[in-house]
N, C-alpha and C positions, 0 to 999 in steps of 0.2 A: 287539739280538736275536742270540742265538747263530747261527752261520753255518749249522748244520744246520737249525735252525728256519726261518731265512730261505729256504733252498732248498725245504723242505716247504711253507712258506707260499705262495711264488710258484707252485709247481707246483699246489697245491690251488686257488688262485684261478683259475688257467687252466682247471681242471676244473669251475669253477662254485661252489666252496665259498667261504665268507666268510673263510677263512684256515686256518692249520695246526690250530688248536684244534678248529674245526668238522669238519675232515677227519678228525682222529684220533677224535673222538667218534662220528662217523657209522659208523666201521668198528671201534670199540672197540679201537683200536690202542694198545698200551702203548709206552712210549718205546723199548724195544729193537727193536720192529718198525719204527719210524720210522728208527732208526739203520741197520737192515739195508737198508731201501729206499734211504736216502741213500748208504750205502757202495757198494751194488751199482751205482748210477748214476754216482757221481763217482770212485770208486777202482777198482772192477772193470770199469767202462765197459760195463755190460750193454747188449746190443743192444736189448732190449725187456723188457716185463714177464714174458713167458713164460720168459725165461732166468734169472729170479731165483728159482731153485728153493728158496732158503732160506725164501721166503714161502709160506704155505699156498696150494694151488691155488685154493681158494675165494676167497681175497683177491685173487689175481691176476686171476681171472675178473671179480670185482666191479669192480676198478679199470679193467680193460679196457672193461667195459660202460659206465663213466662217462666214457670217453675221457680217462682220466688218462694223461699222456704223460711219458716220461723226457726227451723232446726238446721244446723250445719253438720250434723252427724246423724247416722242411722243406726239404731240398735240392731245388732246382729244376734246376740244371745244375751239373755238376762237370767242369771242363776241365783237361787235363794239357798242360803246356808241352812244346815240342819239346826243351827242355834235359833233360827226364826228371827234373827235380828239383823242379819247381814245380807245385802244384795249386791252382786257384782254385774256390771254391764260391760259388754264388749261392743264398741262403737266403730262403725266404718266412716271414714272421712271421704270427702268428695273425690280424692285421688286414689282411693282404694286402701290407703294406710288405715291401721286400726289402733285404737287405744282402749284402755280399761279404766273404769272408775268404780268406786265402792261407796255404798250407802250403809251406815251403821245406825240402827235404831236402838239407842241405849235405853235401859230401864229409866222410867221417868219421862220427862219431856224433851230430853236432848237427842237430837238427830244430827249426825255428822256425815258429811260427804267428803271423800278423799278423791281429789281430781288430779288429772295428768296435765302436764304442760308441754310435753314433747312426745313424739312417736319414737319410743326407744330412749336411750340415754348413752352419752359418750364417755361416762366416767368410770365404768367397769368395776364398781365395787364388788369384791369377790363373793359376798353373801347375798347379793341382790339379783333376782332373776332378770329384771329389766336391763341392768348394766351388763349382764352376761350376754344379752341378745344383740346389743349394738344400737346405733343411732341412725334414724332416718331423717327426721326434720322437726323443726319447731312448729308448734300450733299457733294459730292466730288467736287473738283475744276472744272472739266469739266462739271458737271451737273449744276453748277452755271453759268459758262461761256456760255453754250449752250442756256440758256434763252436769253442772249443778242444776240447771233448768229442768233437765230430764227427770232427775230424782226429786226435785221440788214438786213437779207435777204428780209423780207417783205417790209420794207421802201425803200430798194434799187429799188424795182419795180416801185416806184414813183419818182425815181431819188433823194431820200433823203438818209441821213446817220444818224447814232446814234451820237449825240453830247454830251450826258451826261448819266452816269449810276449812280443810287442810290441803295445802299443796304438797302432798306426800305420795302422789301416784307416780306414774311413769314420767321419767325425765328429771332434769335438774332445773328448778324454776329460775334460778339466777343466771342460767345459761340462755334463757329466753326472757331476759329481764323486762324489756319494754312491753311485750305482750302480756306477761304476767301482771305487771302493774296496771295495765289497761283492764285486764280481767278483774282485778281487785276493784277498780273504779266501777265496773259494771255491777259487781256483786254488792257494792256499798251504796250505789246511787239511791237516794231516798225517793226519787221519782220512778225507780224501777224495782230491782230485786230487794233493796233496802236492808241488807245485812250489815250490822255494825262492824267497824274495823277490828274491834277487840274479839270478835268471834271468827276471825280469819287468821290462819297460821301459815307462814311460808317456811319451808324447810330447805336447807342448802347443805351441800357436802363441804362447804367452807371456802367459797370463792371470795377472797379477801377484798379485791376492789369493789365487788358488788355489795359486800357487807357495809363497807364505808359509804358507798353510794346510797344504800338503803337507809342508813342512819341519818342522812340529810333530807329524806323525803317528808319528814314530819307526820308520819302515819302512826296510828295506834295498833297497827297490825303486828301480831306476834311473830317472833323470829325463833326458829329452831335450827340447831346445828347438829348435823350427823357427825358425831365424834368417834365412838366405837372403840377407841383405844387411847390411853394416856401418854404413850411414848411414840416417838417418830418411827422407831423400828417396828413396833406392832402395827401402827396405823398405816404406814407405807405398804406393809404386806397385805393389808385388807383394802386399802383405798389409795390407788395410784395418785389421786389429786394431792396427797400429802407431800409428795416429792416436790411439787410446785409451791404449795403453801403449807410448810411444816407447822407443827403445833404452836410453837412460840409466836410465829407470825399470825396464825389464826386467832389465838387468844388475845394478842395485842389488838387486833381488829375488834374482837368482842368487847374488850375493855373500852375502846373508843366508842363503840355503839352504846354501851350502858352509860358512859359519861355524858354523851350527847342527848340521849333519849330518856334516861332514868327508867328504862324498861327492862324487865327480866328477860333473860335468854333461857330457852329450854335446850338441853343437850340430850340427844338421842344416843342410846348405847345398847346395841344388840349384843347379847351375851352368847358367846360361842364356846362350847365345852373344850377346855384345855388350851384355849387360845388367848382369851382376854378376861377370864372369870376367876382367877386365883386371888388369894388374900392380898398379896403384894401389889398386884395390879389395882385392886380396889383402893389400897392405901395411896398409891400414886395418883389415882384419879381424884381421891378426896383432897389431896394437897393442891391439885390444880383448881378444883371447884370451890374450896373453902374460902369464906370471907367475901364472896362476890354475889352479885344479884343473879345467881344461876340456879337452875333446877334440873336435875338429872332424871330422865325417863329411861328406866331399864326395860329392855324389850326382849322377851323370850324369842329365840331364833325360830323362824318359820322356814321349813325345808324348801329348797328350790331345786329344779331338775339338774343343774350343772355344777352346783357347789358341793365341795367335799367337807362340809362342816356338820357338826352335831350340836343339838341344843343343850344348853346348860340345864341340869336337873333342878327341880324346885328347891330342895334344901340348899343347894349351892347359890341359887339366886337370892334366897333370903339371907344367907350368910354374907354375900356380897353387899346387899342392901344394908345390912346391919352395920357394916364397917363405915359406909357413907353416912348413915344416920348418926352414929356415935361421933363422927367428925363434924357434925352440924351441917351436913349437906342435904338440902331438901331433895327427897327422892321418891319416885313413884314407880311401881312395877306395872307396866301396861298389860291389860288383859287381852290376849289374842282373840280376834273375831274373824270368822270366815275362813279358817284354815282348810276346811273340807272342800271349798270351792276355789282354793288358791287366791283368796282375796285378802289375806293378811299382809302385814308389813313385809316388804321385800319380795313378794310373790307375783306381783303384776307383770305380765308379759303377754301381749297380743300374739296369737298363734301365727299371724302373718309376719311377725318381726323376725328378720334373719338373725341367726346366731352369730355372735362376734367370732372372728377368726382367732384361732389360738396364736399367741405371740411366740 
């Protein structure tokens, strides 16, 4: 389905129509009118129907009377971090479920939005608040896209624009593969939002079949792997998914991805005091990463309500990084943003999300 038609279809269904065709027929809308509506919402970032003056006033009134909305989510709370750079939004969906997304305004011209692909997450990573809360449902493509649209409108008021999107919010993107790829199409569409593929990153806990599937998509979208430990014993204790796709199988899929795409893979590694941050673990990680088109992002741990972990101290982080550097492994230490509003990596969890039952 063409991406414009998909957007119209999902918006029409939310308004009670059977789909895009029924919506167009009900209002006698010619294709150019649908294009105007789509462009106004996705490219011009219209605040509401009233501001789309290219549409006849009668049509705007009719759409408003039917509760046709440009937004598929409603902001419940918007919090601003003390750092002045981070904003977290809690959004309510049509069925009452809630998700969170974060906008990070970096120094310079870079502005990144971290968006959610699911309400909750089924993968129960021990250090992640979303995983500790449990899974409710997948998001539709427009529900994913509209998180970016919301923050794009907000930063536009400051004469800024979104430069990067990361699928690192609530949920496992590859567990909602089709909708996430459709959201990428919406974000990338030059007739709409217009964000280049290379400015979009999808993060996965390591679903091997989907990594292989993604390698055949022919997209320039960045791939990030949540690794967090270099041995099966360590990783399985932190990430139950490792019991299904152990490290050797995961890295084999990564090697196939690089061979097919010639693109770098980013590996995310949360440092947990006394768990995965000692010198021997760093050396083991270096052996896995060395000689490949891989880049390691070291992430200081951000505390979550239910996890019994402590963050690695700064000197130990630097010692760990030094071992990787000396082994020739490209490494970056991520700067935490938004910790004071629980907006940092691993901290997202809507308050309405039920806690996972203890096993």
